[in-house]
C-alpha positions as CSV (number, residue, x, y, z in Angstrom):
1,X,0.0,0.0,0.0
2,X,2.9,2.4,0.7
3,X,5.6,3.2,-1.9
4,X,8.8,3.6,0.1
5,X,11.6,3.8,-2.5
6,X,14.5,5.8,-1.0
7,X,15.4,8.9,-2.7
8,X,18.9,10.1,-2.0
9,X,19.2,13.8,-1.1
10,X,22.1,16.2,-0.5
11,X,21.8,18.3,2.5
12,X,24.1,20.4,4.5
13,X,25.0,18.9,7.9
14,X,25.2,22.2,9.4
15,X,24.2,25.6,7.7
16,X,25.2,29.1,8.5
17,X,22.6,30.9,10.6
18,X,24.6,34.1,11.2
19,X,25.4,35.4,7.7
20,X,24.1,33.3,4.8
21,X,25.2,35.9,2.3
22,X,28.8,35.3,2.9
23,X,28.5,31.8,1.5
24,X,29.8,31.6,-2.0
25,X,27.0,30.2,-4.3
26,X,29.7,28.2,-6.3
27,X,31.7,26.7,-3.5
28,X,30.0,24.6,-0.9
29,X,31.6,22.4,1.9
30,X,31.4,18.5,1.5
31,X,28.1,17.1,2.4
32,X,27.2,13.8,3.7
33,X,24.3,11.9,1.9
34,X,21.4,11.9,4.1
35,X,18.6,9.3,3.0
36,X,15.0,10.1,3.6
37,X,12.1,7.9,2.9
38,X,9.7,9.1,0.2
39,X,6.2,10.1,1.3
40,X,3.7,7.4,1.2
41,X,1.3,7.3,-1.8
42,X,-1.8,9.5,-1.0
43,X,-4.3,6.6,-0.9
44,X,-2.3,4.9,1.7
45,X,-1.7,7.9,3.8
46,X,-5.4,9.0,3.7
47,X,-6.5,5.4,4.6
48,X,-4.3,5.3,7.7
49,X,-5.4,8.7,8.8
50,X,-9.1,7.8,8.2
51,X,-8.7,4.6,10.2
52,X,-7.3,6.4,13.2
53,X,-9.6,9.4,12.8
54,X,-6.5,11.7,12.7
55,X,-8.3,14.8,11.3
56,X,-10.7,14.8,14.3
57,X,-7.7,14.2,16.7
58,X,-5.8,16.8,15.2
59,X,-8.5,19.4,15.9
60,X,-8.3,18.5,19.6
61,X,-4.5,18.6,19.6
62,X,-4.4,22.1,17.9
63,X,-7.2,23.7,19.7
64,X,-6.0,26.8,21.5
65,X,-8.6,27.2,24.3
66,X,-6.1,29.4,26.5
67,X,-4.2,31.7,24.2
68,X,-2.1,33.1,27.2
69,X,-0.8,29.8,28.1
70,X,2.4,29.3,26.1
71,X,2.9,25.6,27.1
72,X,-0.5,24.5,25.8
73,X,0.6,23.2,22.3
74,X,3.0,20.8,24.1
75,X,1.0,19.9,27.2
76,X,-2.3,19.4,25.7
77,X,-1.5,16.5,23.3
78,X,0.7,14.8,26.0
79,X,-2.3,14.8,28.4
80,X,-4.6,13.5,25.6
81,X,-2.1,10.6,25.0
82,X,-2.2,9.8,28.7
83,X,-6.0,10.0,28.8
84,X,-6.2,7.5,25.7
85,X,-3.9,5.2,27.6
86,X,-6.5,5.2,30.6
87,X,-9.0,4.1,28.0
88,X,-6.6,1.4,26.9
89,X,-6.4,0.0,30.4
90,X,-10.2,-0.3,30.3
91,X,-10.1,-2.1,27.0
92,X,-7.5,-4.6,27.8
93,X,-8.7,-5.4,31.3
94,X,-12.2,-5.9,29.9
95,X,-11.2,-8.3,27.1
96,X,-13.6,-11.2,27.0
97,X,-11.2,-13.7,25.4
98,X,-10.0,-16.4,27.6
99,X,-6.6,-16.7,26.1
100,X,-5.5,-13.1,26.6
101,X,-2.9,-12.4,29.2
102,X,-4.8,-9.5,31.1
103,X,-2.3,-9.5,34.0
104,X,0.7,-8.8,31.7
105,X,-1.4,-6.2,29.7
106,X,-2.0,-4.4,33.0
107,X,1.7,-4.5,33.9
108,X,2.6,-3.2,30.4
109,X,0.1,-0.4,30.4
110,X,0.8,0.6,34.0
111,X,4.5,1.0,32.9
112,X,3.6,2.9,29.8
113,X,1.4,5.3,31.7
114,X,4.0,5.9,34.2
115,X,6.6,6.9,31.7
116,X,4.1,9.2,30.2
117,X,3.4,10.8,33.6
118,X,7.1,11.3,34.0
119,X,7.3,13.3,30.7
120,X,4.2,15.3,31.5
121,X,5.4,16.2,34.9
122,X,8.8,17.4,33.3
123,X,6.7,19.4,30.9
124,X,4.8,21.0,33.6
125,X,8.0,21.9,35.5
126,X,9.1,24.0,32.6
127,X,9.3,27.8,33.2
128,X,6.4,28.5,30.6
129,X,4.0,25.8,32.1
130,X,2.5,27.9,34.9
131,X,2.2,31.2,33.1
132,X,-1.3,31.6,31.9
133,X,-2.2,28.0,32.8
134,X,-5.8,27.2,33.5
135,X,-5.5,26.4,37.2
136,X,-7.9,26.4,40.2
137,X,-6.5,27.2,43.8
138,X,-7.7,24.7,46.3
139,X,-8.3,27.4,48.9
140,X,-10.5,29.6,46.8
141,X,-13.7,27.9,48.0
142,X,-12.6,28.1,51.7
143,X,-13.5,24.6,52.3
144,X,-17.2,24.9,50.9
145,X,-18.2,22.4,48.3
146,X,-19.7,23.7,45.0
147,X,-23.1,22.3,44.3
148,X,-22.0,21.8,40.7
149,X,-18.9,19.8,41.6
150,X,-19.8,18.0,44.9
151,X,-19.6,14.7,43.3
152,X,-15.9,15.1,42.3
153,X,-14.6,17.2,45.3
154,X,-13.4,16.5,48.8
155,X,-12.8,18.8,51.7
156,X,-9.4,18.4,53.3
157,X,-8.7,20.0,56.7
158,X,-5.4,19.9,58.2
159,X,-5.0,21.0,61.8
160,X,-4.0,24.6,62.1
161,X,-4.5,25.2,58.3
162,X,-7.4,26.7,56.1
163,X,-9.7,24.0,54.8
164,X,-9.2,23.3,51.1
165,X,-11.2,21.6,48.5
166,X,-9.4,18.9,46.5
167,X,-11.1,18.7,43.1
168,X,-11.0,15.5,40.7
169,X,-11.7,15.4,37.0
170,X,-15.2,14.4,36.3
171,X,-14.5,13.4,32.7
172,X,-11.2,11.5,33.0
173,X,-11.4,7.6,33.1
174,X,-8.7,7.4,35.7
175,X,-10.9,8.1,38.8
176,X,-13.5,5.6,37.4
177,X,-10.8,3.0,36.9
178,X,-9.8,3.5,40.6
179,X,-13.4,2.5,41.5
180,X,-13.4,-0.7,39.3
181,X,-12.3,-3.9,41.0
182,X,-10.3,-5.2,37.8
183,X,-8.4,-2.0,37.4
184,X,-8.2,-0.7,41.0
185,X,-4.6,-1.8,41.6
186,X,-3.3,-0.2,38.3
187,X,-5.2,3.1,38.7
188,X,-4.3,3.6,42.4
189,X,-0.6,3.1,41.5
190,X,-1.0,5.6,38.6
191,X,-2.5,8.2,41.0
192,X,0.4,7.8,43.5
193,X,2.7,8.1,40.5
194,X,1.2,11.3,39.5
195,X,1.5,12.5,43.1
196,X,5.2,11.7,43.2
197,X,6.1,13.0,39.8
198,X,4.2,16.3,40.0
199,X,6.1,17.3,43.3
200,X,8.3,19.8,41.2
201,X,5.4,21.2,39.2
202,X,3.5,24.4,40.3
203,X,0.2,22.6,39.9
204,X,-1.2,19.0,40.0
205,X,-3.4,17.3,37.4
206,X,-6.5,16.7,39.5
207,X,-6.9,13.0,38.6
208,X,-7.6,11.7,42.0
209,X,-4.1,11.8,43.3
210,X,-3.9,12.7,47.1
211,X,-2.4,16.2,46.4
212,X,-0.8,16.2,50.1
213,X,0.8,19.5,49.4
214,X,-2.5,21.3,48.5
215,X,-1.3,22.5,45.2
216,X,-3.8,24.2,42.7
217,X,-5.4,21.9,40.2
218,X,-5.0,22.2,36.5
219,X,-8.5,22.4,34.8
220,X,-7.8,19.0,33.3
221,X,-11.3,18.7,31.8
222,X,-11.1,22.0,30.0
223,X,-7.5,21.4,28.7
224,X,-7.7,17.6,27.8
225,X,-11.5,17.4,26.8
226,X,-11.8,13.7,27.8
227,X,-15.4,13.5,26.8
228,X,-14.6,14.7,23.2
229,X,-11.5,12.3,23.2
230,X,-13.5,9.3,24.1
231,X,-16.1,10.1,21.6
232,X,-13.4,8.9,19.0
233,X,-13.0,5.5,20.6
234,X,-14.9,3.7,17.8
235,X,-13.0,2.9,14.6
236,X,-14.5,3.6,11.1
237,X,-14.4,-0.1,10.4
238,X,-16.5,-1.1,13.3
239,X,-19.6,-0.9,11.2
240,X,-18.0,-3.9,9.1
241,X,-18.5,-6.1,12.3
242,X,-14.9,-7.6,12.0
243,X,-15.5,-9.5,15.2
244,X,-11.7,-9.1,16.1
245,X,-10.8,-7.7,19.6
246,X,-7.4,-6.6,18.3
247,X,-8.9,-3.9,16.2
248,X,-9.6,-1.8,19.3
249,X,-6.1,-2.6,20.4
250,X,-4.3,-1.6,17.1
251,X,-6.5,1.6,16.8
252,X,-5.7,2.7,20.5
253,X,-2.0,1.9,20.2
254,X,-1.6,4.1,17.1
255,X,-3.7,6.9,18.6
256,X,-1.4,7.1,21.6
257,X,1.6,7.0,19.1
258,X,0.3,10.0,17.0
259,X,-0.5,12.0,20.0
260,X,3.1,11.8,21.3
261,X,4.5,12.3,17.7
262,X,2.5,15.6,17.7
263,X,3.8,16.6,21.1
264,X,7.3,15.9,19.8
265,X,6.9,18.1,16.9
266,X,5.8,20.9,19.2
267,X,8.9,20.3,21.3
268,X,11.1,20.6,18.3
269,X,9.5,23.9,17.4
270,X,10.2,25.2,20.9
271,X,13.8,24.0,20.9
272,X,14.4,26.1,17.8
273,X,12.9,29.2,19.5
274,X,14.9,28.7,22.6
275,X,18.2,28.3,20.6
276,X,17.5,31.5,18.6
277,X,16.8,33.1,22.1
278,X,20.1,31.7,23.3
279,X,18.3,30.1,26.2
280,X,20.7,27.1,26.2
281,X,19.5,25.4,29.4
282,X,15.8,25.5,28.5
283,X,16.7,24.1,24.8
284,X,18.9,21.4,26.4
285,X,16.0,20.4,28.8
286,X,13.6,20.2,25.9
287,X,16.0,18.0,23.7
288,X,16.3,15.5,26.5
289,X,12.6,15.4,26.7
290,X,12.5,14.8,23.0
291,X,14.9,11.9,23.5
292,X,12.5,10.4,26.1
293,X,9.6,10.9,23.7
294,X,11.4,8.8,21.0
295,X,12.0,6.1,23.6
296,X,8.3,6.3,24.6
297,X,7.4,5.7,21.0
298,X,9.4,2.7,20.8
299,X,7.7,1.4,24.1
300,X,4.3,2.1,22.6
301,X,5.1,0.1,19.5
302,X,6.3,-2.7,21.7
303,X,2.7,-3.3,22.8
304,X,2.2,-5.1,19.4
305,X,4.0,-7.9,21.1
306,X,1.1,-8.5,23.5
307,X,-1.4,-8.9,20.7
308,X,-2.7,-12.3,20.0
309,X,-0.7,-13.5,16.8
310,X,-3.7,-15.3,15.1
311,X,-6.1,-12.4,15.8
312,X,-3.6,-9.8,14.7
313,X,-2.7,-11.4,11.4
314,X,-6.3,-12.0,10.7
315,X,-6.9,-8.4,11.3
316,X,-4.0,-7.4,9.1
317,X,-5.7,-9.3,6.3
318,X,-9.0,-7.8,7.1
319,X,-7.7,-4.3,6.9
320,X,-5.4,-5.1,3.9
321,X,-2.3,-3.9,5.5
322,X,0.2,-5.0,2.9
323,X,3.4,-3.5,1.5
324,X,3.1,-2.0,-1.9
325,X,6.4,-3.7,-3.1
326,X,9.4,-5.6,-1.8
327,X,11.1,-2.3,-1.4
328,X,8.8,-1.1,1.4
329,X,10.1,-4.0,3.6
330,X,9.0,-3.5,7.3
331,X,8.3,0.1,6.9
332,X,4.7,0.1,7.8
333,X,5.3,3.0,10.2
334,X,6.1,5.2,7.2
335,X,2.5,5.5,6.5
336,X,2.4,8.0,9.4
337,X,3.2,11.4,7.8
338,X,3.6,13.0,11.1
339,X,6.2,10.4,12.2
340,X,8.3,11.2,9.1
341,X,8.2,14.9,9.8
342,X,9.3,14.2,13.3
343,X,12.2,12.2,12.1
344,X,13.3,14.7,9.6
345,X,12.9,17.6,12.0
346,X,15.1,15.7,14.7
347,X,17.7,15.3,12.0
348,X,17.5,19.0,11.2
349,X,18.8,19.8,14.7
350,X,22.1,19.6,13.1
351,X,21.3,23.0,11.6
352,X,21.4,24.6,15.0
353,X,25.0,23.6,15.8
354,X,26.7,26.6,14.2
355,X,24.3,28.9,16.1
356,X,25.2,27.2,19.4
357,X,28.8,27.3,18.7
358,X,28.7,30.9,17.5
359,X,30.6,30.2,14.2
360,X,29.6,30.0,10.5
361,X,30.1,27.0,8.2
362,X,33.3,27.3,6.2
363,X,32.2,27.7,2.6
364,X,35.7,26.1,1.6
365,X,34.7,22.9,3.6
366,X,37.2,23.5,6.4
367,X,36.8,22.3,9.9
368,X,35.7,25.5,11.5
369,X,32.7,24.1,13.2
370,X,34.6,21.0,14.3
371,X,37.4,23.1,15.8
372,X,34.8,25.4,17.6
373,X,33.2,22.1,19.1
374,X,36.6,20.8,20.3
375,X,37.3,24.2,22.0
376,X,33.8,24.0,23.7
377,X,34.3,20.4,25.0
378,X,37.9,21.0,26.0
379,X,38.0,24.4,27.8
380,X,34.9,24.2,30.2
381,X,34.7,28.0,30.1
382,X,32.5,29.8,32.5
383,X,28.8,29.5,31.4
384,X,29.8,27.2,28.5
385,X,28.7,24.0,30.2
386,X,25.2,24.7,29.1
387,X,26.3,24.6,25.5
388,X,28.0,21.2,26.2
389,X,24.8,19.8,27.7
390,X,22.8,21.0,24.6
391,X,25.4,19.3,22.4
392,X,25.1,16.2,24.3
393,X,21.4,16.2,24.1
394,X,21.5,16.7,20.2
395,X,23.4,13.4,19.9
396,X,21.2,11.7,22.5
397,X,18.2,12.5,20.1
398,X,20.1,11.0,17.3
399,X,20.7,7.8,19.1
400,X,17.0,7.6,20.2
401,X,15.8,8.1,16.6
402,X,18.1,5.4,15.2
403,X,17.2,3.0,18.0
404,X,13.5,3.5,17.4
405,X,13.8,2.5,13.8
406,X,16.1,-0.4,14.5
407,X,13.8,-1.6,17.1
408,X,10.8,-1.3,14.9
409,X,12.3,-3.4,12.1
410,X,13.0,-6.2,14.7
411,X,9.4,-5.7,15.9
412,X,7.9,-6.2,12.6
413,X,9.8,-9.4,12.1
414,X,8.7,-10.7,15.5
415,X,5.1,-9.9,15.0
416,X,4.5,-10.7,11.3
417,X,7.6,-13.0,10.6
418,X,11.1,-12.4,9.3
419,X,10.1,-12.8,5.6
420,X,7.7,-9.8,6.0
421,X,10.5,-7.9,8.0
422,X,12.9,-8.4,5.1
423,X,10.5,-7.2,2.4
424,X,10.1,-10.7,0.9
425,X,13.7,-10.9,-0.1
426,X,15.8,-13.8,0.2
427,X,17.2,-14.0,3.7
428,X,21.0,-14.0,4.4
429,X,22.1,-11.8,1.5
430,X,24.7,-9.3,2.1
431,X,24.0,-5.6,2.5
432,X,25.3,-5.0,-0.9
433,X,22.2,-6.5,-2.4
434,X,20.2,-3.7,-1.1
435,X,19.0,-2.4,2.3
436,X,15.4,-2.0,3.1
437,X,14.1,1.4,4.2
438,X,14.3,1.0,7.8
439,X,17.8,-0.3,7.7
440,X,18.8,2.8,5.7
441,X,17.4,5.1,8.5
442,X,19.5,3.6,11.3
443,X,22.7,2.9,9.2
444,X,23.0,6.4,7.7
445,X,25.9,8.8,8.6
446,X,25.9,10.8,11.8
447,X,23.5,13.7,12.0
448,X,26.2,15.8,13.7
449,X,29.4,15.1,11.7
450,X,31.3,18.0,13.4
451,X,30.4,16.8,16.8
452,X,31.4,13.3,16.0
453,X,34.7,14.3,14.5
454,X,35.4,16.7,17.5
455,X,35.0,13.8,20.0
456,X,37.1,11.6,17.9
457,X,40.0,13.9,17.8
458,X,39.6,14.8,21.5
459,X,39.8,11.2,22.3
460,X,42.9,10.9,20.1
461,X,44.4,14.0,21.9
462,X,44.0,12.4,25.4
463,X,45.4,9.1,24.2
464,X,48.4,10.8,22.9
465,X,48.8,12.7,26.0
466,X,48.5,9.7,28.1
467,X,51.1,7.9,26.0
468,X,53.6,10.9,26.4
469,X,53.0,10.9,30.2
470,X,53.6,7.0,30.4
471,X,56.9,7.6,28.3
472,X,58.3,10.4,30.6
473,X,57.6,8.3,33.8
474,X,59.4,5.2,32.3
475,X,62.4,7.4,31.4
476,X,62.6,8.6,35.0
């Protein structure tokens, strides 16, 4: 269904962001080949988006209900992914099939939700998170329950303190899961996880966590819109009566995936803004969060391993999920336009390196950026450590991107068989016979060649210095 032939494209690894006019149009530095998968054909892309109801989800992700809240574009899709995970817990633990491992599903989803809570908490600790955020102070009601919210509010009275009203979301599924016998253990652990992770944030989520410090609650229902989100729980193919439980599983997994992909793209936009503002510490923190988002995407994809093999492969046939050609190989994930954009934007972080180092790319191909990187790593100047942290975070993102696609290739082979993972080519052939799309992604050259070279030469320098010191001591 998807045409994934590779198209080689020449791009500059690091471009001048200080004075582009100084670059000679007829002289350019050597450029490594960066391969990028071709976009999927329109029919395959539209079928994928229609199945996941992505246009409707996108409207929820992009809704700007609080224009004064700068962190809304990042936090909103992250909270919506978390809320979809709560729905996934309900789906998995209510599975009627006797051969389903509901216990393991509960453990995997609890772990996945906990990782998401960690990232959400880190986003809420950002300096922009509290400014303009829709929060309600617990002491505003002075211990008096509102008639409209009495079913979701509790009065807390600490001796010697003013009574506060702890408000809980009315639309989120987590408080309901905590009241259901099958999911009580998972939901309670997640509520305590929220309590622990949100300790450093200026507010809490209001999902039934204890809130022992009496923090103000985020207006979760207004931000996340759980009712509208859960209205999208039915797939367009449900009308066909597939009688396959894995349809809900596959649909929900990819809704979580796409929500975090959108959040990652918003993080990348914010990284660019903060680098332009020379806010190195904040940009570094966002890069480390982006690395965690890529790792989370891999964990989301790993949920396919919990699906029943027979039911999943039957569903694959029912939905006609097939590669358009041998060249597509295991690259089913390339049907997601957003994932491809996230990958390309993550690679394009290399364009920010000259800005961070304060140099321009040498139009003659000289090692100007590499030398600046070596000086930065070697000198440890005052205030320069923030730039070093950012450089490290850039390369951490590269590693996470390549690990995601490497792991995805292994996942496809494990879930669908190694023949499917190899694109129906003969097994055991050397790489010279042609690599599939996913292999090209994780085997391509470094995204940051100047940083890579700087560390190589710095390592050689210290090796040489160590050798000189050993020789001096032996002569003595």
